[in-house]
N, C-alpha and C positions, 0 to 999 in steps of 0.2 A: 685540930692544929697539927698533930703528928702526921696525919694523912696528907695534909697540904704540904708540909715540909718535905715529905717523902717524894711527892710528885714533883716538887720543885727540884729536888736533888737529881731525880732521874732525868728531868729535862736538861739540867745543867751538864750532866755527863754527856748527853747526846750532842748538845751544842759544842762542848769542848772537842768531841771526837771529830766534828765537821771542821773545826778550826785546825786541828792537828792534820787532818787529811789535806786541807787546802795548803798548809805550809809545806808538808812533805811532798805533795804532788806538784806544787807550783815551782819548786826549785828547778832550774835548768830549762824551763819552757822558753822557746824562742819568741822574741818580741813580735816578729812578723806573723807567726802563726797565731799568737795570742790576739793580735789586732784583727786578723781575719775572722777568727772564732768569735771575737767580741761583736764585730759587725753582723755576722750571721745570726748570733744569738739575739742581738738587739732587734734586727728586722723581724725575725720569727716571733719574738715575744710581742713586739709592737702589733704585728698583724693579728696574733692570737687575742691580745687584749682588745684591739679594735673590733675584731669579730665578736668576741664575747660581749662587749659593751653594746654593740648594735643589736646583737641577738637578744640581749636582755630586754630591749624595747619590744621586740617581736613577741617574746614570751609574756611580757606584761600585757600587751594588747590581746594575746590569745586567752590568758587567764581572765582578764577583765571582761572580754567578750563572752567567755563561758559563764562567768558569774551573772552578767546581764541576761544572757539567754536562759540560764537556770531560773533566775528570778521571774522572768516573764512567763516561762513554761509552768512554773509552780502556780503563778497567779492564774494562768490560762487553764491549768488542770483543775484548780479550785472552781473556776467558772463553769467548766464542763461538768464537774460534779453537781453543781447547782442545777444546770440545765437538764440533767438526767433524772431529777426528782419528779415524782409522779405529779405533784401539785403544779410544778412549773410546766410539765408537758401537757397538762390538761387544758391550757390556754384559758382557764377561768381566772380573770384578773384578780378577784378577791383572794382566791387560793394562792395564786402566784405572789401577791403582795404579802400575804401572811408568811409564805415560805422564804421570801427574799429579804424582808425588812430586817430580821435579826442578823443576817449574814453580812450586812454592810460593815458593822463594827468588827465582826469576827475575822473577815478576810481583808480588811483594810482598804476597801474600795471607797472612792468619793461618792459614787452613785451607781445604782443598778437599774436597768430598764429592760423591758421586753419589747422586741420589735416585731410588728406583724408583717404579713406578706407584702404590704404596701409601703414598707419602710418607715412607718410611723412608730417612734419610740415612746413607750409609756413608762415613765420613771416611777420608781417606788415612792419617791417623795411627792408625787402627785401631778407633775406637769408632763406635757407631751411635746415632742419635737419631730418634725419631718426630717428624717436622716437617710432617705432612700438614695440620695446622690452620693453618699459616702461609699468609697470603694470597699472598705472593710465590712460595711453592712451588706453590700451586694454579695460579697464572697461568702459571708456567714449564712445568708438566706439560700445560697447555692449549696450549702452543706460543708463549708470549710471553716475551721477555727482560725481566726486572724488576730494579729496585733497591728494596730494602726500606726501611722506616723505620729510624731508629736504635732498636735493640731491645736488650734484655738477654739475652745469650747463655745458653742453658740449659747449655752445656758449661762456660763459664768464669765466668759471672756478671758479665761486663764489657759495657759499651756497645759494640755493633758495628753495622756496616752489612753487609747480606747482598746479594750479587749472585746472580742466578739466570738461567739460560738453558736452553732445551730442548735435548735430545739427539735428533738424528735417527737413532734406532736402526735397525738393519738390518731388524728385523721389524716396525717401526711401533709397538712398545710405548711408551707414554708414559714418559719419563725426563727427568731434568734434572741439570745440573751447577751446583753452588753454590759460592760463595767467600765467606769471611768477611774483612771489612776492619775495621781498628781504628776504632771510632767516635770516638776522641779526635782522629783526623786531621781531622775536620770542625772541631773546636775550634781546632786549629792553623791551619787555612786561614782561618777567620773572624777569627782574631786579627790576621792580616795585612791585613785589609780595614777601614780606618778613615779617618775624615775628621779631619785635624789630629792633635794630640797626645792629645786626650781623647775622640775619637770611638770608636765601638764597633760591633760587628755581631753578629747572631745569626740562627740558622736555626729556622724553625718548620714543622711539617707542616700539613696541611689542617685538622686539628682544633685548631690553636693550641697544640700541645705543643712545648716547647723541645727541639730535637734537636742544637743546637750553640750554646754560649754560653761563651766562654773566661773571662768575668768571674765566672761562677757555674756551674761544671760540675755542681753538685749538682742544679740544675734539670733538666738533661738526664738524669742518672742516675735521678732520681725521676719522670721522665716528667711534669713539671709543666705544666699548662695555664695560659695567660695569665689565663683567667677564675678559676682557683683562687687566684691571688695576691691577688685583691680580697678574698677571705674573711678573710685575715690582715692585709692592708694596704689599707684602704678608700680611701686617697689615690691608689691606682692604678686607680680606676674609669675615668678618662679613657684610660689606657693600654689597659685591657681592651677598651673600646669601639673604640678605634683599630685594634687588632689584628683584631677581629672584622670591621670594615669593610674593612680592607686585604686580608684573606684572601678576601673576596668579590670585590674588584676585581682581585686577582692582581698588578697592578703599578701604581706611581704614586708620588706624593709627598704627605706629609701631616704633621700635627703634633698634639701633645696636651699637656696641662698636668699637671705633677707638682708639687704644692704651688705655689710661686711661679715655677717654671721652665718654660719652653716647650722641648719636645723636638721636633726636626724629623727626619723619617724618610723615606728612599727605600727602596722595596721592589720586588723583581722575582722572578718564578718561576724555579726551577732546572729547565731543560728535562729531560724524561725522568724526572722525579720529581714528587711532590706537594708539594714543599717551596717555601718562600718565604724569600728572603734579605732581611733588614732591615739597613740601614746608617743609623746615626743620630748626631746630635750635638746638644748643647744650643744654644740661641739664642746664648748668650755665645760658645761656641766657633765656631759657624757664621758669626756676623757680627762676628768680631774685626776684620776689615778695614774694617767699616763705621765703627767708632769713629775709626780713623785718617782715614778719608775725611771724617767730620764735622768733625774738627779742622782738616784742611786746607781744607775748604770754607769754614768760618767765617773762617779767615785770609784766604782769597781774597776773601770778601765785603768784608772791611775794606779790602783793597787796592783793590778795585774801587770801593768807596765814595769813596776819595780820588782815584782816577785820573780819575773823571768819567764823565758820561753818554755823551758821544760815543764814548769808547774802548770802552765796553761794547757799544754798538750795532754799531759797525764790526767789533769782534772776533767778535760773534755771526754777522754776515753772512759774514765771511771764513772762519770755521772750520765753519759749518754746512753749506755746500754740499759740500765733500769728504766730510764725514761722511755726509750723505744719499746721496751717490754710492756710498760704500762699502756702506751699508745696502741700496741698490738692487741692487748686485752680489751681495751675500750672499743676498738674496731670490731672485734669478734662479738662483744656484748651488744653493740649497736646493730649488728646483723641478725640478732635473735638468739645467739648462743648464750643461754643463761647459766651454763655449767662452768664457765671460765673461772679460774682462781689465780690470784697473784702469788708467786712464790719468790718474793724478794727477801733475802735474808739479812740485808743491811739493817742497822739499828738507828739510822738517821731518819730525816723527814721523809725521804723516798720510801724507806721501809714502812713508815707509818702510813704513807699514802697507799701502799699496797695493802696494808691491813684494813684501811678505811674502804678501799675498793672492794675487798672481800665482804665486809659488813654490808656495803651498799648492794652487792649482788645477792646476798642472802635476803635482804629486805625486798628487793625486786622480785625474787623468786616467790617469796611468801605472798606478796600482793598479786602476783600473776596466777598462782596456782591454789591459793587458799582464801577462803571467805574471811574477811577481817573481823566479822562479828562472832562467828562460832568457831573459827580456826579449823573448820572442816575443809577438805579438798573441794574445789569448786567444779563447775560443770566442764570446764576445760580439761581437768584431770579425768573426769568421768569419760569423756570422749576418748582420751588417750588410753585409758585402761581398757575400754571396750574394743579399741582397735587392736590391742594386744591379746584379745580373748583367745585365739587359737593356741597360743603358747602359755598364757598365764592361767587360764581356767581349765578345769578338767572337762575335756570334750566328751568323755564317756558319761558324765553325769548330766542328763538333759533336764533335770529338775532344778534349774537355777532360776531364781525369781528376781524380778526388778519391781520395786515398790516406789510409789510416789505419794508422799504425804503433803497435804496443803491445808493449813488451818483455815477454818471458815470465818469470814468476816473479822479478820485479824485487825483491820483498821480501827475497830472499836477500842482495842487495847491502846493503840497509839493515841487515839483521840482522848481517852480518859487519863492515861498515865504518862503519856509523852513517849517520844521515840527512844530515849535512852532506856526507859523501862521496857519498852517493846523489844529492844535488842537483848535485854537481859532475859526476857521470856524465850527468845530464840535460842540463847545459849543453854537455857534449862531444857528446852526441847531436844537440842542436839545431845546433851549429856544423857538424857533419859533414853534416847534411841541407842546410844553407844552401850549403855548398861544392859538393856533388855534385848538388843539385837544379837549380842554375842560376837565372837571372833569370826564367825563365818559370814558376816555381813559387812560390806563396805558402804560407808555412809558419805554422801556428798551433799553440798548445798547447791540446789538448783537455782532456777530463775526466780526472782522476787522472793516469795515466802515459802518456796517448795524445798522438800528434802527428798533426795534420791537414795534408795538402798538397793544394792546388788548383793543378793544372798545366794550361797552355794550349799551343797551337801544335803539336799532334800531327797528323801527316798520316794515320796509320793506327792502328788498334787495336794492332797488333803493336808499333809504336813506343812506345806508352804502356806496354804490358806490359814491354818491354825496359827502359824507364826505371825502372819500379817494381822490377824484379828487380835492376837495378844498384844502386839505392838500398838495397834489402834486403841485398845483398851488402856494401855499404860500411858500413852501420850495424852489421853483425854482426862486423866486424873488431875485434880486441881493443882495449880501452881501457887506457891507463896510469893506474893508481890505486894510490897508496902503494907505488911501486916494484914493482908487480905488473901482470901482464897479465890483465885481467878480460874474459871473453868473455860476450856476451849474444846471445840469439836473439830474433827479433821475429816476431810474428804480424801479417800485413799483409793488409788488405782493399782492394779497389779498385772504384769505380763510375765510370761515364761520365756527364758532364753534356752535354745534358739527357736522354740515353737512359734513365737509371735514376732520374730525378727532376729537378725544376726548383727545388723549394723546399729551403732549408737543412735543415729538419727531416727531410724525406723522404730527402735524400741522406745525411745523417748516420745515419739509421736503417738504410738499406740498406748503407752501408759498414761499419757496426758489425756487421751480420749477416754480411757477407763476412769480416770480421776474426775473428768467433767461429767461423765454419766453418774458417778457417785454423788457429785455435788447436786445434780438435778433431782436426785431422790430426796435430798434434804441434808441438813447438817449431820455429820458423824457417820456417814455410810461408807461401805467398802464395795468395790466393784472389780471383778476379774474381767480382763479384756475379752470381749466376745466379738469375733469378726462378723457374725451375723447381725449384731446390733449396729456395728459400724456401717455395714452395708445398708441397713434400714435407715440410719441417719443420713447417709450420703444420698440414698434414694429419695428420702424426704426432702433434702435440700434441692435435689434435681427436680422433683415435682414442684417445689416452691418456685423455682426458676421458670419452669415450663408453664405454670399457671399464668404468669404475667403475659407471656406470648400468646397463650390460649385466649385470653380476654381480648387482646388486640386483634387476633386472627379469627375471632368469632367461632371458636371451637366449643364454647359453652352453648347449651340450649335448654329449653324448659319442656318438661312433660307434665301432664296434669292427671290427677286421680279424683274421680267424683266422690262426693259425699251424698248419701241417699237418706231421704226421710223414710224411717222404718215403718211408718203407718201407711203412707201413700205410695211409696216407691219412687217418688219424684226426686230428681237430681236438683238439690238446692244450693250446692256449693262445689267448688273444685279446689284442690290444693296444688299450687305450683311447686314442682320438684326440679331441682337443678341437676343437669347431667353434663358430662364432659366427654366429647368424642375426640380422643387423642389421635393425631395424624399417623402415629406409628403403633401405639399400644392398644388402639381401639377404645372401647367404652371403659372409662375408669370409674369405679364405684364411688359414690359420694362419701361413704364412710372412710375412704382412703384419702381423698384430697381435702375434705371439709375441715378435719382437725388440723391439718397442716396450714390451711388458709387462716384458721383462727389463731394458731400460734404465731404466725408471721405477721398478722395484722392485715393481710391482703383481703380478708373476708369483708372488710368495709367496702372496697371497690367492687368485689363480686356482688355483695348484697345490694349495692345501689343499682347495679345492672339488672339483677333479678327483679327488684321492685319495679323498675321502669318497664322492663319487658312484660311482666305480669299485668301491670296496669294498662299498657297499650293493647294487650290481648283481650283484657276485660272490656275495654272500650270498643274493640272490634266486634266482640260477641253482642254487646249491647246494641250496636248498629244493625245487627242481624235480627234483633227482636228478642233476644234473651235478656230481658231487662231485670229479672229477679235473681239471677245467679250471683253467688258471692265468691270472690276470689280470695283464697287463704294463702298468705306468703310467710314463710319461715324467717324469723329474725334471730340472728345469733346474739349471744350475750355481749360480745364486744361491740357489735353494731348498736345495740340498745344503750350501752353505756357511753357511746361516743357523743360528744357535744354537737357534732355535725348531723346526727341522725334525725332529730326532729325537724330542722330546717329542710333537709332533703326530702323527707316525707311530704312536707307541705308543698315544696316546689314540684314534686312529682304529681301530686293531686292537681295542681294548677296546670301543669304542662299537659297532662293527658286528659283532663276534664272528666275523670270518672267520679261517680257518686261515692263519697267516703263511706257511706253506710254499707256499700257492697264490697268493701275491702276489709279483710280480717287479717290482723297481724298475729302470727303464732310465735309465742315465746316459750322456752322450756321453763319448767318449774324452778330449776336451779339458777336460771338467769335473773329471776326477779326476787328471790329470797336472800341473796347475798347481802344486799343493802335495801332492806324493805322500805324504809322511809323514802329514800331517793326513788326507788322503783314506783311506789305509789304515786309520787308527784309526776313522774314522766308518764305513767299510764293515764292519769287524769287529763294531762294535756293532750294525749292522743285521742282520748274519747271526746274531748271538747272539739276536736276537729271533725268528729262524726264517725271515726273509725271504730271497728269492732276489735276486741281483744280476746285472744284465745290462749289458754295455757296448754302447751303440748306435752306429751309424755307424762301426764299427771299420774301420781302415785309412786314414782320412783325416788322422790326427794325425801329428805329426813324430817321436814317440818311442814308437810303439806297441809294437814288439817288445822294447824295452829295459825297459819298465815293466810290461808285461802280466803277466809271471811273478810280480811282487810283489803284484799286486792280488788280494784275496779275493773272487773272482767265480764265477758259475756258468755264464754264457752269454756268447757273443760273437755280435753281429749284424753280418754282413758288409755294408758300406755298399752301397746300391743303385747307386752310381756305377760299381762294378766289375761288377755283374750286368747293367746296361744294355747293355754292349758285350761281354758274355761270348762270344757265338757268333762275333763278328767280330774279337776282339782276343786274340792269343796272350799279350800282356803281362797283360791282365786275367785270363786263365785261370791264368797262372803265379802272380799275386798271390793269387787266390782259393784255388788249390791250396795255397800256402804257409800262408795263414791257417788253412785247415781242418786241415792236417797239424799245425801248431803247437797248435791248439785240442785236437785229439785227444790230443796228447802231454801236455797239461795237464789232461786229463779234463774238458774244458769242452763244453757243448752249443753247437753251431754253428747259427745261423739265417741263411739267405740272404734278404735283403730285396729287394723289387722284382722278383720273378719275374713275367714277363709272357708268355713264349713257351714252347712245348714244348721247343725247342732249349736254352734256358737251363736248364730243369728237368733235362733229360737230363745236361747237363754237371755240374750240381750233384750229382745222384744218383751220377754216376760217381766224384765225389770223396768220396763217403760223408758228405755233410753231412746232419745229422739232421733239421732242420726247415726249412720254406720258408714264405715269406709274400709276397704280392703279388697283382696284379690277375688273374693266371692262375687263382688260386683264388677270390678274392673281393675286391671293393672294400670300403672301410670302409662298414659298414651299421649299421642301428639294432639295438637290443637284441632286438627281436622277430624280426628276420631271423636274428640269431645263434642264437636259440633254435631256429629251424627247422633251421639247419645242424647244431646239436648233436644234434637228434633224428635227423637224417639219418645221422649217425655218421661217415661217411668221405667222402673225395674220390677214391675209387678210380677212378672212370671217367676222371678227369683225369690219373692217373698213367700213364706210358708202359708 
């Protein structure tokens, strides 16, 4: 109560001072000048109020459009998150249904469906619809996330909004994930956007069709255009013309006449859609405050009339200067100068306005330069500080380090505890970094969940690394959150200034690269920027790009290496080996581009080409009379796991007409033991086609002997790493002997890879291995060279 009375007392003093000033300054003012000043003040105030009132409609439309856009983007991001899940990307309907069914309630969608490349939508609830004619479906299948117009659902007959996003399927087949949102939600949202008590809002698409209008939902359901209303209600001609012009301009303020009433509208586009939000009010509603202003103004004119000419003149002089000063400050602030300060020493309302202006500018500076969650300077400040580096930082000390900390999978914290608690964790991270980084490190909040540190005064590189690792250790210690211990790991990158860059953009790019390299190593890793690794990554991406063109330009080709019966010397099989003849770089080794192809997923396209090319070559050899030769083709793990692999193998066999028993698919041991049960099922289906199955590079896996007995295979190929040291290593001999003995007991054919010497061959023959392959017999050669070898018949001269 005492505080309240004190505030009232201070306000009373201020008000009395204004009255005293008005009385003292009004005496002697000339009536003529008072009248002129009154007219000027009235017109200026009227224009300002009119401008502010109409501008409020524009701001309402912008804020409402931003809210709608944010809602749709959040819903679309949620849908994209679902589409990125492995089970959804697999295009296995049962796995997709299991993954999507729980998300209907969680994300608030009316329905979820997967659309195949033919535009057929398969809904989680069990029904299917042909939607290929829908534009948003077509764009999603083309690779774009889209929000549809408000449409009438074919399934329910209700007004709905559809969200669509592409699915990055494992085999590259176009597919999309769609979600249905209640179209009435837009009506509910627009209902909350209004000016005053009688204002209203509605949404229109680019064709001028109502898609949300809470005052008349029938216009939405009937897909009514603004231009159509004129046919029934000619007095809406001005409204129709206004809508047509507004949709062309996209955003702005305008008005139109309906009968005797003027309607003012603000309109703004909803980002990410083709919609425009209109917020309007009648002139009577919009300028309600103007009538009150007019009444007060006229009363003031009467008072001024009696107080005199001199009072009006002095009052204008006294009060105009601070107003002009405030206007000048606002102009400077609007132009980007956030350092302006008002220095108005009067104790009346204008002085308070100056004080409020200063508080406002302080708040704007904080929002502009500081992260609102952690109170750390943001990335804008980081760029500013780095631009001042030559004068602010010690140029003689070249051991200045920039660190980038990013928590791994932080989204789990938000999902479990909520975003408020997630922000609390960010604040704890920031405080911990401030404590352990010390005074020689500047800490900034970077993009998203990143923290940037710029640290000085390191004597050696090792000292900088030790500091980084200490900070990494400290920020990874558990955090207290809701009476629980929450553990986090961080991926951390580090660069040195100016060794790894002098500009803020360059340093941030390089430290982000180092952080991403750390993240690829797994959670909780640290990585110093290494330009050689960066070059390798860039080269890898270049190779990935060039591989696509290489397949189109037929720069890939096959060579073949024979497999020899070690008893008879007869060539019984050949292995197809992929080669790449680059137009500029020459022959690129397979161990250079195959891993890149596997990481990028392009191995599936290459693998299909290899299988078809090998089968066509085998068919050609068969037509020459080499009916018993077996063609071995390597299959990558990603090919083997692809749902399109089995159908393509079957299609290739039919297309080329080769005998399946003469085609052997080689898979590495690691490719089949990752998911043993699924691998056995796939291998059984391949053998049912009549194909032979071989395990390549056998002996290098971790679980070879425990799983090999369960696999439906025909051949084991002993890895060349054992054969290379065979004549010099008793351990290698023992391993090879064990593999061969086990293979015989399982009735498998054994192939020794990489035979290069007569001594190696002798040991392999002594162990009764059936087949051999390696440079001792032949390097990988062209198809014509293989034909000469097949005509020759045997390698008997090379057998001991």
